N, C-alpha and C positions, 0 to 999 in steps of 0.2 A: 638133545642136550643143552641145559641151561648155559648159555653163554655168560652171566652173570659169575660163574663160578672160576670165570676162564684165568682173569689178572688179578693174583692174589690180591697173586702176591706177584822208565827208567833211563837206564843207558840201555837203551832200545838192540840190543844185542839178542838175536832171535835165538832162543835155546834149540838144542838139538832134539828133536822127538825119537826115543830110543824105550826099547821096552825094559820094566822094571828088571828082567834077568841079566840085562848088560851091568847091572850094579853088582859088586859083591855084596854080601849081607851074611851077618852071623847068625839072625834072628829072623823069623817069618815077615816079610812085608807087611804091616800093620794096616795101611792103606788097602792093600788087595784083599786082606782078612775083612776090613770093614766092609768095602764093596760087593764081597762074596756073601756076606749076612745080608745084605740090602736084599738080593736076588733071591737069596734059597729060604731067607724068613720072612720076608715082606713079601715074595710073590711079585716082585718088578721083573718086567720084562730084560730089563738091561740096565746095566750101570757104566757110566764112562768118569774117568778122571785125569786130570793134567796137573801135576805137583812141580813147582819150580824151586830149588834151595835159593840158598845166600850169593851163592857163586854160578847161579843161572842154568844149571842142569835141570832140563825136564825129565820127568818120567813120566809116560802115559799109561793107563790100563784101561781096562775092560772087563767085563764081566756078562753071561747071559747071554741072550740071543737079539740079534739085530733086525731079523723079519720073522716071526711067529708062525707064516704061512709056508714059508722057505726051510728056514731052519740057518739060516744064513748067519755068518759072524756079524760081531758088532764092529764097525768101521772105527779103527783105533783114531782118537783125535776126530769123531765123525761131526757133523754140526746138527746144532738143536735149535729149537725155538726159545730165546733165553728170556721172553716175557719181560719183567717188569726190570730187569738188568737195562734195559732200554732208558729207563728212567735217568740216571747216570748219565747215558750220552746225553741227552738232551740237557739235563742240568749243566753239563759241560761245554755244549754251546749258547746256551743263553748265558753262563759266566765270560767267556769270552769275550762276546758282546759287549757285557757288561764292561770288562777290561778295555775294549776299542772304546766307549762312551758312548755306546748306542741304546744300551738299555740302563736303567737304572732300578740298582737293586731294590731299592725302598721306594720306586713311582708306582702311583697306583696302576693297575692293568688298564684304567681307560684312557691312560697316557698313550697306548700302543692300539687298544682296539677301541676307541669310543662308542660307548653306548651299547656295545655288545653284550656286556655281562649284566643282565639286568633279572631279577624275579624274586619271588618271597623270601625277602630277608637278605637277598643278593645285590649288592650293590659294585660294580667294577670300580667305583671312585673311592671304595673303602678297602680294598684287597690288592695288596700289595705284590710285585714279581717275587720277592723273597716268602712270601706267605705259600703261595703257589709252590717253588720249590722244598718247603719245608713240611709241608701239607699241614698248614695250621690256618687256612682260608676258609673253612666252614662249607668250602662247597660240597653238595651231594654227589657222589660215587654213579656216575653213570653205569658203570658194569650191573648196578643194582637193578636197573629196567631194562637191560637188552633181552630179556626172557629169553625165548627159543628163537630169537631172528637171527641167525648166522649167516649174513650176505658180505656185501661190499659196502662200508657206510664210509661216508666223506666224513671228516673231522668235525665241522659245523652239526651235523647230524647229531656225533655224540655229545657236543657240548649242549646241544637243546634237549637232549632228552635228559641232563641234569638239571637244567635251568627251569623244567615244568614243575621241580617238588623245592619245597622250602630249606633255606640254609642249615644246616646241621648245628652249627654254632657261629657268634658273632667273630670276623675274623679276629687273630692273634689271640683268642680266649684258649683254646686248647688242642691239643694234636691228634689228628685223624684221618687214616690214608684216605686218599681220592684219587682215583686215576684220573678226574676231571682236572686236577691241578696242571697236570703235565700234558693233556691236550691243550688248556688254554696256555703252556709255557710253548708249545711247537706251534700255535698261531701266531706266537708273541715273534718268533724267530722267522715264521715265515713275512710278516708284515714289515719287519724291520731292516731284514735283507731282500726281501722281494723274491726270494728264491725258495723251493721245495726244500722242507726239512730234510728231505733224504739226500739232497747234493750237498747241503750245508755238513751234515753227518758226514759225508764222504769226503770231501774236502778237508773238513778242520778237524777229523780224527781219524777215521778210517784207512787214507791215502798218506795220512801226516806221519802215523807210526808203524805203518806196515801190517795193518790187520788183513791177511789174504784171504781167509776166510768169514768174513764178517759182511753183513750187508743189510739195507731195511729193503724188503720185498715191495718191488713196484707193484701199482694199483691192479687185482685183480688175480695176481700172483699167487695161489695158491699150495706151489709147490715148495721144494726144499732143493738148492740148485746140486750142492755137492754130496761126496758119500755121507749118509747116514742110517742111523740106526730107525725104525719104524716108531711113531709113536702111538701109546695108546688109552683107550679111555674104557671107565667102568661105570656104568649106570649105577648100580649098588653093588654091595658087599658081594655077593654071590653072582653075580650077571658075569656072561663072557667077556674078556677082553675084546675091545673094536678098534681098527686100524681107524685113529685120526689124524694121521701125518698130515694129508691135505686138507688144508682150510683159510679160509681167506681169514688172514690176520689184521684186516683193517681197523678192527672195532677195537685193537690195542694200539694205534698208532704211535703217537711219542710217549705212551704209557708202557709199551708192550709188545713193537711187533718184529724187534729186530731178530736176525738169524747169526750164531756164529759158533766159536766151539770153545772149549775148556781151555787151551792154550790161548786161543785170542785173549778170551777174558782175564787169564791172568797178565797178558803182554799190557792190557788196555788199563788193568787195575794198577800193575806195576808203571807203567809211564805216567799215572794219574798223580799219582803219590809221589812221584820224582820231581814232578816239576816241568814234565815235556809236553803236557796239555794246556796249563793254566799258569799265568804270574802267581807269585807267591801269595798277594793279595787276595786274589780270588780263592785260590785253593784254602789260604787259612779261613776264609768265608764260609767255606763248601763244609769246613771240618769244625768251625768253629760252635759253641755251646749247642750239639746235639741234644734233641728231645728224648724222654723215655719212647722206647717204641716195642715195650716187650711184649705187647697183645699181639700184634702183627709180627714181628721178627724175632722171639723168644728171649729166655733170660737175659737182662743186663743188655739189650741192644738199644743203642740209642740213634737217631737221624736225625742227619744234618741237612744238606740243602743236595738231597737225592744221592748220598752218600748213607751209609749204616757202618755204625762202628761196632763190634760184637766181642766181647771177651775172651780170650783164650785160658783153658785150664793151665797151661804152661806160665803164665803171666803176659799182660800187655793185652793188645786189641789188633785185631784185624778190620780191615776198611773193604767193605764191597756193596753188595745190594740184594742178589736174589731174584728170582723169577719163577713163575708160575704159568704154565698154557696149557691147553689142552693135550697130550700127548706127552709133556715135558716138563720138569721141576729142575730149576740148577739154583745152586748154592756155593757160595767163595767169596774169594776175594784175596787182599794183599797186606803185607806189613810194612810199616816203615822201611825194615832194616833188607828189603828185598825178596823175603820167601811170598810165593802165590801159588794157591791152590783154587780148583773150581772142580765140582762133583756135580755130573747129570743124571738123571734116571728119566727113563721112558715110559713114566704113567704122573700125571698130575697127581700130586698128594692131594687128600682129604683129611687124613687123619694126623693131628698134631704130633702122637707119639711117631710116627714115620718121619716126618719133618725134621724132628729131632735126631734120630738116627743118623740122617743124612748131613745133617750140621756135626755129628760127633767125627762122621768121617773128614770133614775139613778142619776140624779143630787135632784130628789125629794127624793130617798130613803137615799142618802148620807146626805141630809140636816137636815133630821126630828131630 
């Protein structure tokens, strides 16, 4: 399997997880209908969703089969690999350190990692921390060069893969998605704090807002700890589905290694937008002047500092990120008025039309 395709892409009252049937409804549940269509029309093994309304009530949904070999049910609110949603967690830690005066958002990378970032057209003295978080550094995307070598990777190995190639463009001159930016951001966190990135995420975010089912896998841990649907991979359009649940995620690291649930992602993005993770100044920076990111995230998407805004058909926008990892695809986010929705499917999507259909379920959930 080409690993390069893998990483594409409040008031803290815990919502009570209850099945949709517990809510009286005069019309068919449009979220459930959307998930059903993903499984039955797109041939996905399973789909899961968690939707939180303005009052904090949470509905969870499942459809499909959790394990094709046994036919077992999909665990309600099961854990999945969240891929590039990890970037938002990394960005939050960096911006917390900015607020503490330990990192300068417009300081050069060389301030923290002197002499490390050098290559053809690449100079860490000319790339800022802000450009890493906003994907405007011009650094080559290391996942384009991983090939079939799926194994444990040290973060420095991932960076070295990128630095063997010429810069894509001069820093600050355009926007282009590169996982290398977030590996560097993670290395800066470790240099400044003297602690592993995973421990900083756990202390600063996961424990702080009570994400009980979210974690950064330890080195060598290829499993998913809690109840989870199996994740599947297809080599080609007509090939059989292959169980790829257990895989070393280290090549995603600060750009895509984490595991979570839909409800924890809702809690995270709600807490972030509500100011429970960042001071107002840093949250404003995270959301300010987002750049067009349609090619990667769909029509109307804009990229801030590790945070993506997407327009809603009912008006306004929601903020999130989304993630793609072998076996799983996640989409969703939260609105400023407290709504939140995340959807996961148990196969990495390579078809843009299928991704848009997942996005449309998120739109449906947030516009009800």
